[in-house]
N, C-alpha and C positions, 0 to 999 in steps of 0.2 A: 249770147246765150238766149235760147228761146224763152219767151215770157208768156205763160198761159195762166189763166185763172183755174185753180185746181179745187177739188172738193176737200174742204177743210183748210185750215190756215197753215201754210208751209212753214212760216216762221215759228208758230207755236210748236209744230212737230219737231222742228230743228232744236228748239230749246229743251223739249222733253227728252230728245235723244242725246242731248249734250253736244250737238253739232252746230257751231255758228255758221250762219249762211254765207259768211264771207271769210271764214277761217282759212288762211292760206296753207296751213299745215295739212289740210285734207284736200286741197285742190289738185286735180289731175284728170285723167281720162280713163274710162272703162268702156271696152268694146263688147257689146252683148249680141249674141246670136240667138234667134228664136225661130218659131215655125211660120211666122208671117201671117198674111191674111188679116181678117178682122180682129183676131186675137192679138196680133202684133200691133195693130193700131191702138187697141185698147191698152196694151202695155205702155205705149208712149204716153197716153193720157194718165193712166193710173200709177205708173211706176217711174218711167224714165224722166219725164219733165219734173215731177215732184222731187225726185232724188237730186236732180241738178239744182233745183232751187234751194233745197235744204242743205246741200253740202258743197256746192260749187264744183262738184265732180262733173265733167262733161260726159254724158252717156251717149255713146254712138251705137245705134242699134242697126242690125242687119238681119236678113233672112236668106236662106232657110237653113235650120239646123241640119248638119250633115255629119253623121258619126264617122264615116270613112275619112272625110276631110279632117275632122278633129284628130283622128289617130295619126294621120300623115303629118299634120302640123306639129303635134307633140313629139313624135319620133324624130322629126327633122329639126326640132327646136326653132321653128319659124312660125310663130303664132300670129294669126290675124285677129283672133278673138281672145277675150279674157274670161268672160262669163258665158255659159251656155244654158239655155232653157231646153231640158231634155225630158223625155218620158222617164219616169222613175225606174223603169226596167233597165235603162241604160246606165244607171248609177252603179249597180253591181257589176255589170259587164265591163264598164270603163275602169272601175277600180281594179279589177283583175288584170287589166292591160296597162295600168299605170297612167291613166289619162287625166286624173283629177288631183287637185290639191285637197288636203284634209280641211274640213270646216273647223274654224276656231269658234267653239261655242261659248267662249268667254267674251267674244265680240257679238255674235249673233244671239239674240234672245232665244233660249231653248223653248220658250212657250210658243214661238212661231211655228214649231214643228207640228203642233196640233196632235190629232189622233194617231198619226203615223209615227211620231217620235223622232228623236235625233238620229240622223244618219252620219256616218263618218265622212262621206264625200259629197253630200248634197243636202239642200234645204228644200223640202217639199213646200210648195206655196199655193197650189190649188188642186182641187179634186173635181172629178166629173164621173158620171155614171152612164153605163150602157144598159138600158132596160128594154122592156117590151113596149114598143110603140104600136098604136092601132088607130085606125080611121074612125073618127067620131061620126062621119057620114054613114058608115056601115053600122056602127055601134053607138047610137046617140045616148043610150042609157048606160051610164058607167057601171051600174049594178049587173048588167047583162053582157058586158064587154069582157074579152079575155083579160085575165088578171095575172096569170102565172105562165111559166114555160110549159107546164103540163097542159094548159089550155092551148098554147101555140101548137103543140103536137096533136091535139085532139081535133082532127079535121072533120069529124062527124058533128060534134057539138058546135064547132066554129068553122064552118066551111069558108072557102075563099082562097085566092092566090096569096102566097107568102113569099118573103125574101129572107135569105140569110146572107151574111157577108162571105165573100170568097177568100177566106183566110182561116187558118185553124185556130188562131188565138180567139178566145171568147166563145166560139161555137162549141168547143168541147164542154165548157162550163154549162152552157145553156142546155146541152143534151143531157148531161148528168143530172141537172136540176129537174129536167122534164122526166127523168127516169126515177125520180123519188129520192135522190141523194140529199141528205140534210145539208143546209148551208154551212154548218160548222164542221162537216165531215167531207167537204168537197175536195180538199187537197190532202195528200198528193192525188192528182187526177188519175182516174182509171181510164186510160185512153182507149183500151179495147172495148170497154163498156160504152164509152161515149160514141165511138164509131158505129157500134151496133145500133145505138139509138138514132144516130144520124141516118143510117140506112133506112129507117122507118119513115122519116120525114122527107127524104131526098126526092121522091117522086112528086111531092106537092110543092116543092120550091120552084117557082116560075122564074125567079131572077136570083142569080148569085151576084150580089152587089159589090161594087167597088167601095172600099172605105175611104173617108169616114162619113160622108154626108148623103150618099145616093139613096139610102133606104128612106130617109125623110122625104125626098123628092118623089120616090115611087109611091108612097102613101098619098102625098099631096096630089099627084097626078091620077090617082085611082087605079094604078097598075097592080097594087097589092093592098090587102086589108090590114096586114100586120107585119112587123119586122123589128129586129133589134135596132136601136138608135141611141145616140148620145143625148143626155138630158139637155145640154145647151142648144143643140140643133133643134130639138123639139120645141124648147121654150122660144127660140127665135122664130120658128115657124108659126107658133101660136100668136106671137106679136104681129105677124103679117096676116093673121086671120085664117090660117090653115086649120081645118077641122081635124086635129090630131091630139092625142094625149099619150102619156107615158106612165107605165107602172114601175115603181121603185122596188116592188117585191121581187126578190131574186135578181135584182140588177147587180152588175159588177161595178164596184167602186174602184176607180183608178186615179192616179195622181201624176202631176208634173213637178219638176224640181229645178232649182237653180244649182249649178255646179261651176267650179272654177277650174280652168284648164291648167294642167301641170306645167310649171315653168314660166307662168306669166310674170313679166316684170312689173305688173300692176297689181300685185297680190294684196297689198294693204288697201288700196282703193277698191278693189273687187270685193274684199270682205266687208268694207264699209257699205258698199252698194247693197250687199245681202242684208246687212243689219237694217238699213233704212227701208229698203223695198218690201221687207216682210212685216212692216208695221201694220197694225189692224186697220188704220184709216185707209191706207192704200189698198189693202186686200179687199176691203169692203167696196171701194170704188170699182175695182176690177170685177168683182162679182156682179155689181149692178150693170156693168157694161157688157158682160159676157155670159152670165148665168153659170159660170164656174164657181164652185164652192170654195170659200176661203178656208185656210188651215188654222189661222190664229183664232182661238176661241173668243177673243174679245172683238173680233170683226163682225160676227153674226148680229149682235144687238144694234149695230150701226146700219144695218141693211133694211130697206123697206119691206114690209110684210108680204106684199104681192110678189116680190122677188125671192124672198127667203123660202117660201113654200115650194119653189121650183128648184131649189139648190140641193145637191147630193149631200152636203155637210149639215143641212138642217137635221137635228137629232132624230126626228121621226123617220125621215127618209133614210138616214144612215143606218138606223137600226134594222131596216128591212133589206139592206144591201149585203153583198159579199165582197170583202176586200180582195182584190186581185192579188195573187201571189207572184210578185215580181221575181223572187229568187227561184221558184220552181220553174217558171217559164224561161228564165235566163239559162238554166241548165238543160232544158228539154225542147225548146222551140225549134232548133235547127232540124232535128230528126223528125219532128212532127210536121214541119212544113213539107218535108219530102214525102211523108206518108199522105198528107192532105192532097198534094198535087197529083198523086197517083189515084187517090180515091175519087176526086172530083170528076175525073174523065172516064171512070168506069161505067 
């Protein structure tokens, strides 16, 4: 088993959780699929190695999460994975298709669900926000920089090239916020109104960016002066010295979750993995590595102040954000993608 020095004492956490580090009754293996990249490496450090050390469960991680493959595996009853890291949007979709096991909230601490609350088929474990990012080289004075999506649409007051993402998800919300829709009245989305507002800004979009990181690079390279971007990507760019900043006002707050594939023979160990991996100590470590916001409320006090202020789950930032409506998009995205694809080439 890999031996690493982790943030916090694994043995102490094992005692708190009631899990003996060498208890053979919980020894086994859990195969976890995730989205890979730097976040996957951070999961190894923050979750997988510590869970192994605390429980003796061997955590085998792989990438990349593939919903089509998950569906095929479940339907064929030939599972290569036990636990999946998915966008929370996929929890509802997968539940309707019978892809997930129900979460046993008598095993997993309900407090770990944080502001999202308990889901039947998933445990949300981190949050991230997509907000308005802008170039500090163009706008060195934050008081005079664009602050809202209304400002993004105001090409007279804030001239310069802009980018939006080439996908309908998120762009509709930004358009409606720019059109004066209140944050608490955003859903259900008025798609017709949103597309009319997008018609206004379309001539001023110089790049229709590929998600999820291109917009940050466009600002860093000086190709655009503002664009929507994820908080973690902006924070990581700031660490590299890129003159960029992010507004949480009107940002979209999104989440990722753990879920367990239907029919796994490793159900007990998988549920134990969720119990241990969602502990506040591990979530705090993951936040410091990635700038993703922890869900467990007890994790925030464990995080350094200079990281906390950049997290979407910091209360002040969260209060200015809009929670992305996974259920609405799960029901409407397919038809809106078709509409977007026609609109973008007109």
